[in-house]
C-alpha positions in Angstrom: 23.5 47.5 0.5 23.2 44.8 3.8 19.6 44.9 3.0 20.2 43.5 -0.3 21.9 41.0 0.7 19.7 40.0 3.6 17.0 39.6 1.1 19.0 37.4 -1.8 20.0 35.5 0.9 16.0 34.7 2.0 14.9 35.0 -1.9 17.3 32.7 -3.5 16.9 29.5 -1.2 13.4 29.9 -1.6 13.6 30.5 -5.6 15.7 26.6 -5.6 13.2 25.4 -3.7 10.6 26.6 -5.7 12.1 25.0 -8.6 12.4 21.5 -7.6 9.0 21.2 -7.2 8.8 21.9 -10.8 10.8 18.8 -11.4 8.4 15.6 -12.3 7.7 13.0 -9.5 8.6 10.2 -11.9 12.1 11.3 -13.0 12.8 11.2 -9.3 11.0 7.8 -8.9 12.1 6.0 -11.3 15.5 5.7 -13.2 15.7 4.7 -17.3 18.4 1.6 -15.5 16.4 0.9 -12.4 13.0 0.4 -14.7 15.3 -1.3 -17.3 16.1 -3.9 -14.6 13.1 -4.9 -12.9 11.4 -5.4 -17.0 14.4 -7.5 -17.1 14.2 -9.3 -13.8 10.5 -10.0 -13.7 10.2 -11.1 -17.5 12.5 -13.8 -16.9 11.5 -14.8 -13.5 8.4 -15.1 -14.4 9.4 -16.9 -17.6 10.7 -19.6 -14.5 13.9 -18.5 -15.0 15.8 -18.9 -10.9 16.7 -15.9 -9.2 20.6 -16.1 -9.6 20.4 -15.9 -13.7 17.6 -13.2 -13.3 19.5 -11.0 -11.0 22.4 -11.5 -13.1 21.3 -10.1 -16.5 19.4 -7.4 -14.4 21.7 -6.4 -12.5 24.6 -6.3 -15.8 22.0 -3.8 -17.2 22.2 -1.6 -14.5 25.9 -1.5 -13.7 26.6 -1.4 -17.7 23.6 1.8 -18.0 24.6 3.7 -15.1 27.2 6.7 -16.5 29.6 8.2 -14.2 33.1 7.1 -12.4 30.8 4.9 -9.6 29.1 1.9 -10.4 25.9 1.0 -8.7 26.1 -1.5 -5.4 24.6 -4.7 -6.0 22.1 -3.6 -2.8 21.2 -0.6 -4.7 20.6 -2.2 -7.7 18.1 -4.6 -5.2 16.6 -1.7 -4.0 15.7 -0.1 -7.6 14.5 -3.0 -8.6 12.3 -2.8 -6.1 10.6 0.0 -5.9 10.1 0.4 -9.8 8.7 -2.5 -9.3 6.4 -0.7 -5.9 5.7 2.3 -7.9 4.6 0.8 -11.7 3.5 -3.3 -9.8 0.5 -3.1 -13.5 3.3 -3.0 -15.3 5.3 -6.0 -14.1 2.5 -8.7 -13.2 2.9 -11.2 -10.5 6.5 -10.2 -9.7 5.8 -8.9 -6.5 6.3 -12.4 -5.4 9.9 -12.4 -7.0 10.7 -9.4 -4.5 11.9 -11.3 -1.5 14.5 -13.1 -3.5 16.3 -10.0 -4.0 17.2 -9.6 -0.2 17.8 -13.0 0.8 14.3 -14.9 0.9 13.9 -18.4 -0.8 15.9 -18.9 -4.5 13.4 -20.3 -6.2 10.1 -21.3 -5.4 10.4 -24.5 -7.4 13.5 -25.6 -6.0 12.0 -25.5 -2.7 9.3 -27.4 -3.9 11.1 -29.6 -5.4 13.0 -29.9 -2.2 9.9 -30.8 -0.2 9.1 -33.0 -2.9 12.4 -35.3 -2.5 12.4 -35.0 0.9 9.2 -36.7 1.7 10.2 -39.4 -0.8 13.4 -39.9 0.5 11.5 -40.4 4.0 13.7 -37.4 5.2 12.1 -34.9 7.3 14.9 -32.4 7.3 13.7 -29.5 5.1 16.5 -26.9 5.7 17.3 -24.8 3.0 19.2 -26.9 0.2 20.2 -23.9 -1.7 24.3 -23.7 -2.4 24.4 -20.1 -0.9 25.0 -17.9 1.8 23.5 -14.7 2.5 27.3 -12.9 2.5 27.9 -14.7 -0.7 24.9 -13.2 -2.4 26.4 -10.1 -3.4 29.7 -11.1 -4.3 30.5 -10.8 -8.0 
């Protein structure tokens, strides 16, 4: 009887590990919410929308598509979008340039270009970031 218990104690965990290897990697790597969020974020950014509008649309979709008691945090949603783009960059052409904005990069390349041009035209040599947000407020929704 003790020998049977020892064999079961050894074989059951091994069987469980073998079963995990049968799950396709794509099912683990990218969830439907992440893929949809990445598509929305990248499409809106490539259509010349700024980060804030694109982020709010993508995060709203991720947050509402997720089932369960707990909703996805903004930080986790940003990571989900980044992972989806990195996993399949061909599906999101030129989206890599916008991923830094999810983690506190420039809010818009067009805004920063305009601010540089305006500061040069006004004679002001201060080229500090002219955005109205702080990094602490980025994910306060």
